[in-house]
C-alpha positions in Angstrom: 7.1 -11.9 3.4 7.5 -8.1 3.3 5.2 -4.9 4.5 5.2 -2.0 2.9 4.0 1.3 4.2 3.5 4.1 1.9 2.5 7.6 3.1 1.6 11.1 1.6 0.6 14.2 3.2 -2.2 16.0 1.4 -2.1 19.4 0.9 -5.5 19.7 1.9 -7.5 17.3 3.8 -10.8 14.6 2.3 -13.2 13.2 3.1 -13.6 9.5 3.8 -15.9 9.5 1.2 -13.5 11.5 -1.3 -10.6 8.8 -0.4 -13.4 6.3 -1.2 -13.7 7.2 -4.8 -10.0 8.1 -5.2 -9.0 4.6 -4.0 -12.0 2.8 -5.8 -10.4 4.6 -8.9 -6.7 3.5 -8.0 -7.7 -0.2 -6.9 -7.5 -2.2 -10.3 -4.1 -0.9 -11.4 -2.9 -2.9 -7.9 -4.9 -6.3 -9.2 -3.0 -9.3 -10.4 0.8 -7.4 -9.7 3.2 -10.2 -9.1 3.9 -10.7 -5.8 1.5 -8.6 -4.3 -1.3 -10.3 -1.9 -3.0 -7.6 -0.4 -3.2 -3.5 -0.1 -4.8 -2.2 2.2 -5.9 1.8 1.1 -5.6 3.9 4.4 -6.1 7.5 5.3 -5.7 9.1 8.8 -8.7 10.6 10.7 -7.9 13.9 10.6 -8.3 13.5 6.4 -4.6 14.8 5.8 -2.5 11.6 5.1 -3.3 8.9 2.3 -1.6 5.5 1.9 -1.3 2.2 1.7 0.0 -0.8 3.2 0.6 -3.7 1.4 1.9 -7.3 1.7 4.2 -9.0 -0.8 6.0 -12.0 -1.3 9.5 -10.3 -1.4 11.1 -7.1 -1.2 12.1 -7.2 -5.0 9.1 -7.7 -6.0 7.8 -4.6 -3.5 10.8 -2.7 -5.3 9.8 -3.2 -8.5 6.1 -1.4 -8.0 7.9 2.1 -6.0 9.8 3.5 -9.3 10.1 6.8 -10.3 7.0 5.9 -12.5 4.7 5.1 -9.5 6.0 7.9 -7.4 5.1 10.5 -10.7 1.6 9.0 -10.0 1.4 9.7 -6.7 2.4 13.1 -7.0 0.0 14.0 -9.7 -3.1 12.2 -8.3 -2.5 13.8 -4.6 0.1 16.7 -5.1 2.6 15.2 -2.9 5.3 13.0 -2.6 5.2 10.0 -1.2 7.4 7.9 1.6 8.0 4.2 1.3 9.2 2.2 4.7 9.7 -1.9 4.0 9.2 -4.3 6.8 10.1 -7.9 7.4 6.8 -10.0 8.2 7.8 -13.5 8.9 4.2 -14.6 10.2 1.1 -13.4 9.5 -2.5 -14.2 11.1 -5.4 -14.4 8.6 -8.4 -15.1 10.6 -11.0 -14.6 7.6 -9.5 -17.3 5.3 -8.5 -18.9 9.1 -4.9 -19.0 8.7 -1.5 -18.7 9.6 1.1 -17.9 7.1 4.7 -18.4 7.4 8.1 -17.7 5.3 9.9 -21.0 5.0 12.4 -21.6 7.7 15.9 -20.8 7.2 
């Protein structure tokens, strides 16, 4: 599995309520995306950085999301360029589902 962190420094701070409204407006975009297990929207405490933490099935499926079109969408919505960082996530503990998920052994 792959974890992706996206972040963008906002031109001016936003409140939690503003962020919630913006995030809810874009959330449907991510429903049903191939290989995306979960997305967490994030906002820094000072309201100057927003982004997401994504859990993907594979890097290829994640890379299919972060295209120039996606980057343009972020620029238009937030007025800034995003950063995208990839991390391996071989094990996930999900206490809500009471599961431990692991990539297949290689």
